[in-house]
C-alpha positions as CSV (number, residue, x, y, z in Angstrom):
1,M,0.0,0.2,0.0
2,A,2.8,2.4,0.9
3,G,4.8,1.2,-1.7
4,L,8.6,0.9,-1.1
5,R,9.8,-2.5,-3.1
6,P,13.6,-3.2,-3.1
7,G,15.2,-3.3,-6.7
8,D,18.1,-5.5,-5.5
9,A,18.9,-7.2,-2.5
10,G,21.7,-3.9,-1.2
11,W,18.8,-1.7,-1.1
12,R,21.3,0.4,-3.6
13,T,18.0,0.8,-5.3
14,F,14.3,0.7,-4.9
15,T,11.0,1.4,-6.2
16,V,8.3,3.8,-4.4
17,R,4.9,3.3,-5.9
18,P,2.3,4.1,-3.8
19,D,-1.2,2.7,-4.3
20,A,-3.7,5.6,-3.4
21,R,-6.5,4.3,-5.5
22,T,-7.7,1.6,-2.5
23,G,-9.8,4.3,-0.4
24,V,-7.1,4.4,1.7
25,E,-6.0,8.5,2.5
26,W,-2.4,7.7,4.4
27,A,0.0,5.3,4.0
28,R,3.3,5.3,5.5
29,T,6.1,2.2,5.9
30,S,9.9,2.0,6.2
31,I,13.1,-0.6,6.8
32,R,16.0,-0.7,7.9
33,T,18.5,-1.4,4.9
34,V,22.9,-2.3,5.4
35,R,22.8,1.4,3.8
36,G,20.3,3.2,6.5
37,E,16.3,3.3,6.6
38,A,14.4,3.9,3.2
39,A,11.2,5.3,4.3
40,V,8.1,6.4,2.6
41,A,4.7,7.8,3.9
42,W,1.9,9.9,1.3
43,S,-1.3,11.1,2.5
44,A,-4.4,12.0,0.0
45,V,-5.9,15.4,0.6
46,D,-8.5,17.2,-1.7
47,G,-7.5,15.7,-4.5
48,R,-3.7,16.0,-4.7
49,L,-1.0,12.9,-3.0
50,R,1.7,14.2,-1.1
51,L,4.5,11.9,-1.3
52,T,7.5,11.6,1.5
53,V,10.7,9.7,0.6
54,R,13.5,9.3,2.6
55,V,17.0,7.9,0.8
56,P,19.7,6.9,2.4
57,V,23.2,7.3,1.5
58,G,24.6,5.2,-1.6
59,S,20.8,4.4,-2.4
60,R,18.6,6.0,-5.7
61,A,14.7,5.8,-5.7
62,E,12.9,5.5,-8.9
63,V,10.0,7.5,-7.5
64,H,6.3,6.7,-9.0
65,V,4.2,9.9,-8.4
66,P,0.4,9.3,-9.6
67,V,-1.0,12.2,-11.8
68,S,-3.8,12.6,-13.6
69,E,-4.4,12.4,-17.5
70,G,-2.4,15.3,-18.6
71,G,-1.3,16.0,-15.3
72,R,2.2,16.4,-14.2
73,A,4.1,16.0,-10.6
74,T,5.8,19.2,-7.8
75,V,9.2,17.9,-8.6
76,P,11.8,19.2,-5.9
77,R,14.8,20.2,-7.2
78,G,17.3,17.4,-8.1
79,A,15.1,15.2,-8.2
80,E,15.5,13.7,-12.2
81,F,12.5,13.2,-14.5
82,V,13.3,10.1,-16.1
83,R,9.8,9.3,-18.1
84,S,6.1,9.5,-17.7
85,V,3.6,6.7,-18.0
86,P,-0.3,6.0,-18.0
87,G,-0.9,7.6,-14.1
88,F,2.6,7.9,-13.1
89,D,4.9,10.6,-13.4
90,I,8.6,8.4,-12.8
91,L,11.3,10.5,-11.2
92,R,15.0,9.5,-9.8
93,A,16.4,10.5,-6.4
94,G,19.4,10.2,-4.9
95,H,20.2,10.0,-0.8
96,G,18.7,12.6,1.0
97,S,14.8,13.6,1.9
98,W,11.9,14.2,-1.0
99,E,9.0,15.5,-0.9
100,F,7.0,15.4,-4.1
101,T,2.6,16.4,-4.8
102,G,0.6,14.2,-7.3
103,D,-2.7,13.7,-7.9
104,A,-4.8,11.3,-5.4
C-alpha cells in the first residue's frame, strides 16, 4: 500500500510506487537497510497526493508519482525526471529526504 519495494538485494536501488487508488487516505512504511533507513509516507488531501521519500546514502530511488491524464507531478530540485507512463510521472532521486506532489 505504501509502495516501497527493493530494486536489488542490498537496497542500492529501490522503487516507490504508492497505491492511493484503494480508498485509503494515507500510508507509511520504512525499512532498515545495510545503507540506512529507506522510508515512504503519503497522504491524500483534497485530490492531491503528498509523497515523502527518504533515500539512504549510497542508494537511489525510482519514485512513481500518481498524476491524472495530462497532469504533472510537482518535483523538488535535484530529482531527475525519467519518463511518464499512464497514471504516473517517474523520477529518480539520490540520497536525502524528498517531497513530491501528485494527484490522488
